[in-house]
C-alpha positions, -999 to 999 in steps of 0.1 A, spaced: -604 61 -384 -615 97 -377 -616 107 -341 -637 129 -319 -616 144 -291 -634 155 -259 -617 171 -229 -628 181 -194 -617 215 -182 -608 218 -145 -579 196 -136 -575 185 -172 -573 211 -199 -569 241 -176 -540 252 -154 -542 251 -116 -553 288 -119 -584 277 -139 -571 292 -171 -559 281 -205 -522 284 -210 -509 302 -241 -495 269 -254 -528 250 -249 -548 279 -264 -526 279 -295 -528 241 -299 -566 239 -295 -571 268 -320 -549 249 -345 -568 217 -341 -602 234 -345 -589 254 -376 -578 221 -391 -613 208 -389 -605 181 -363 -636 174 -341 -629 187 -306 -654 193 -278 -655 202 -241 -674 183 -215 -675 201 -181 -694 206 -149 -692 244 -156 -719 265 -172 -717 279 -207 -711 314 -192 -681 301 -173 -668 283 -203 -670 314 -224 -652 335 -199 -623 309 -199 -621 304 -237 -624 341 -245 -619 345 -283 -612 308 -288 -640 294 -308 -652 258 -310 -672 243 -338 -689 216 -317 -714 221 -289 -703 223 -253 -714 196 -229 -720 217 -198 -733 210 -163 -720 174 -168 -744 169 -197 -775 186 -183 -771 210 -213 -756 205 -247 -751 240 -258 -739 260 -288 -709 281 -277 -716 310 -301 -753 315 -293 -755 301 -258 -786 282 -267 -790 246 -256 -799 219 -282 -805 194 -253 -818 200 -218 -819 171 -193 -840 184 -165 -849 169 -131 -886 159 -129 -905 187 -111 -919 164 -84 -885 151 -76 -870 186 -76 -896 196 -50 -888 166 -29 -851 175 -31 -858 209 -18 -875 193 12 -846 169 18 -822 198 18 -843 217 42 -845 187 66 -807 187 66 -805 225 70 -788 230 37 -797 257 12 -789 247 -24 -781 269 -54 -806 259 -80 -798 260 -117 -827 262 -141 -835 273 -177 -854 305 -177 -860 333 -203 -836 316 -227 -807 313 -203 -794 294 -174 -805 310 -141 -792 305 -106 -815 309 -76 -809 308 -39 -827 315 -6 -798 324 16 -760 325 16 -750 313 50 -713 305 50 -679 311 33 -684 281 9 -716 295 -5 -701 330 -5 -673 318 -28 -699 302 -52 -720 333 -51 -691 355 -61 -681 331 -88 -716 330 -103 -721 368 -102 -688 374 -119 -700 356 -150 -716 382 -173 -751 375 -183 -757 348 -157 -790 356 -138 -787 354 -100 -820 354 -81 -830 354 -45 -862 335 -37 -884 334 -7 -892 297 -15 -876 273 -40 -911 263 -51 -914 296 -70 -893 281 -98 -909 246 -102 -924 257 -135 -889 260 -150 -867 231 -161 -845 225 -131 -811 210 -142 -790 210 -110 -789 216 -73 -755 226 -59 -750 222 -21 -719 235 -3 -708 224 31 -685 199 49 -679 165 34 -697 145 62 -729 166 60 -730 164 22 -722 127 22 -752 120 45 -775 139 21 -760 121 -9 -768 87 7 -804 98 14 -809 109 -22 -797 76 -36 -818 56 -11 -849 76 -22 -841 78 -60 -819 48 -69 -808 50 -106 -829 82 -112 -805 110 -101 -767 115 -106 -747 130 -78 -711 142 -75 -694 150 -42 -660 167 -45 -638 193 -28 -637 227 -44 -602 228 -58 -601 266 -55 -614 266 -18 -599 238 2 -620 221 29 -653 232 13 -671 204 -5 -698 206 -32 -726 181 -39 -742 185 -73 -775 167 -81 -787 162 -116 -809 139 -136 -792 106 -145 -793 116 -182 -771 145 -173 -737 128 -177 -708 133 -200 -711 100 -218 -747 108 -228 -736 143 -238 -710 130 -262 -736 107 -278 -758 138 -282 -730 157 -299 -723 128 -322 -760 127 -332 -762 165 -337 -732 167 -359 -732 133 -377 -701 120 -359 -714 85 -350 -688 68 -371 -659 85 -352 -637 69 -326 -639 87 -293 -608 99 -273 -615 116 -239 -594 134 -213 -604 138 -176 -594 139 -140 -624 133 -117 -652 108 -111 -678 128 -131 -657 119 -161 -663 81 -156 -694 80 -179 -674 94 -208 -645 71 -201 -669 41 -202 -680 49 -238 -646 60 -251 -623 40 -274 -593 58 -257 -597 72 -222 -568 93 -209 -566 101 -172 -544 129 -160 -516 122 -136 -535 142 -110 -567 122 -116 -586 103 -89 -577 67 -84 -612 57 -92 -611 74 -126 -577 58 -134 -593 24 -130 -613 33 -161 -585 47 -181 -566 31 -210 -536 53 -203 -524 79 -177 -508 110 -192 -491 140 -175 -502 165 -150 -527 192 -159 -502 218 -150 -479 207 -178 -502 212 -209 -504 174 -211 -537 174 -230 -525 198 -256 -491 180 -260 -510 147 -265 -532 162 -291 -503 178 -309 -486 144 -313 -519 125 -321 -530 148 -349 -496 156 -363 
């Protein structure tokens, strides 16, 4: 049966330097050229994905922001936007303020994803600020109050701090909005000891994103094979026929895997694809 292949980026398809190796780039280009359905599902934004892929083109939409957007790589225009309800977003701003945390807020404005903030208070936020501003065409706005952007579809809040502080906020969010919001708490792999908490609508997950891609491109009859390394990959592992966890994956994700393959530093996804598709 025909197969749709979907890969995460960081810790999976990318090297530890957050890049595509020459080997992986060549293999993915060959797969796409052969007409084999291949998509990316990532927590990154479309601008970040474009910077990593460079001239490498993909025929299928990118599942970005964990599925908050399903976006055409060439045009940068989303076919799907899964936004947080405005009243809930406003309450999240209040919760963050109560815990003295200042989120970076991602919203859809003027035909693009925009990132807004009120203050950059520590090294963890400075790292994120630099990373965002290095992405060409990615608006970066300072606000006096987060409420200024409530008229825009808000797709994500990103909070950066220590693990205990973010864990406390995550618990508060789930107590207040059980089953309504999706959160992911993880250490920044490129800045140890700084943790990120992302907050999105529950529809913003990689499993739902894959279903959207299937519907958009008529791939509902395809088997699904996925590759991932972290807990935000669980939703797509749950819908996949074959779920491949990296050697470096979290123990929790491995519990959902049908197989564990090699380390992301060893081109393991590209090697698997090369053998699978001949």
